N, C-alpha and C positions, 0 to 999 in steps of 0.2 A: 562716496561721491567726490571728495577732495582728491583721492588717489586717481580717479578716472580723469579729472580735470588736469592733474599734474602730468599724467601719461600723455594726454592729448597735447599739452603744451610742449612736452619734450619731443613728441613726434613732429610737431610743426617747426620746432627749432632745427631739426635735422634736415628738413626740406630745404632745397636750394631753389631760390627764385629762378624761373626759366630764363628771364632776361639776363640775370646775373650769370647763370651757367653759360649762356651764349657768349657773353662778353668775356668771361674767364677763358673759354676755349679760344675765342678770337685772339685774345691777348697772348695766349701760349703759342698759337700758330704764328702770329706776327713776330714774337720774340725769337722763335726757332728759325724762322725765315731770315730775319735780319742778322742773327748771329752767324748763320752759315754764309750769308753773303759778305759779311765783314771778313770772315776767315778767307773766303775765296779772293776778295779784293787784296788782302794782305799777302797771300801766299802765291798768287799768280798774276802776271800782267794781263791786261785786257787783250782779248783775241788770242789767248794761248790755250793749250790743252796738254793733258797728261794722261796717257793711256794707263788704265788701272787693270782691266781684264783684256788681254790681247784679243783683238778682233771683235770686241763686244761692248766695252764700256770705257768711257773717258770722263775725267773731270775737266771741264772747260771753263773759261771765263769769257763769256760772250755778252755783249750789250744788245738789247733788243728794244728798239723804239716803236715796234709794232705790237700786234696782239699775238694770239696763238699762231704758231707756224710762221711768224713774222708777217702775217697779213697786215695790211695798212701800215707798212714800214714808214717811219718818218712822221707819224701822226701822234707823237707822244702827248702833246697837250690835249688833243681831242680825246684820246684814250684815257687820260687822267680824269677828264670831266665825266666820261662814261663810267669809270670806276667809282667816282664819288657819287654819281647819281644812282648807281647800282646799290651802293651801301644804304642810301636813304630809302630806296624802293624795297630792298630786302627787309629792312627794319619795319617800314610802314605796313607791308603786306605779309609779315611773318606768320600771321594766323592762317594764311592760305597754304602754308608749307608744313603742315603737320607739327606746328610749334607747340601744341599741347602735349606732344609726346617727347620723351627724352631724345629719341633718334632725330627728330626735327630740330631740336635745340642744338644737338651736336653738329648736325649737318650745316645749319645756318651759321653756327660759330666758326666752323672750319672755312666756310665760304667767305665770311666777313674777314677773318684773319688773313686769308689768302689775298683777297682784294686789297686789304690795307697794306699788306707786304709789298705787292707790286705797285700800288699807288705811292707808297713811301719812296720806292726806287725812282719812279717817274718824276716826283717832285724834287728829291734831293740829289739824285745821280744823273738825271736826264735820260735814263734808259733803265729797263728792267735787267737785272743780272740773272742770267741763266747759267747753270753750271753742271747739270746732270745730262749726259749725252750717251744714249744707247744706240748701237749700230751693229750691222753685220758686214763682214768682209766677204765679197764674192771670190770665186776661184780666179777671176780675172784681175783681182786686186782692187775692184771698185768698192767703195764704201756706201752702203745704203743705211741711212740713219733716221731715227725718230727725232723730231725737233728737240733741241735742248730745253730743259725746264728747271724748275726750282721748287723749294718747299711750298711757297705760296700757290703755285700751280697745282701741286698735289692736294693742298687743302681745298682749293676751288673744285677740282674734279671729283675728289672723294665726297665732298659735301653734296655736289650735284647728283652723284651716283646714289647716295643714301636717300635723297629726296625722291629720285626716280623709283628706287626700289620700294620705298614706303608707299608711293602712289600706286604701284602695282599691287601691293598687299592690300591697300585700302579698296581698290577696285574689286579684288577677289572677295573681300569681306562683304562689300555691298552687293555683289552678284549672288553670293551664297544665301 
């Protein structure tokens, strides 16, 4: 009997609290995001670019006071408020986002880390630092690009995609 209790206690000690897992991942995404932005700030002047893969990819140093695709440009303070409110809402409603599963914890951790990364920029830099820019060069020499983004944006989009995918799987499970 004592051996069973000891094994149960060891098993519980190995379990990571879901909120802690979410916070740890959020912290990792935030750290990686801010580290890369510090490097970009030190290595490149604002509004500059360096082509890495000819006709396809550049490292840039662009400041964005808007949201994705520079929507709502110039509304940095309002978007910072929306980011802060989003963090509170995600945490408050976390159980509606598959939080009981490790995938939900990972997704919400990535999203929170990304939101915190861009929120940190808005508060301390006055704009979000974007530095990854993919594009294609047409035969006429015109550049067609995807909006520049950063590690925080990757965290937000990947987290949202995981939540979306888990929702599809859940709907299939309920339907079966």
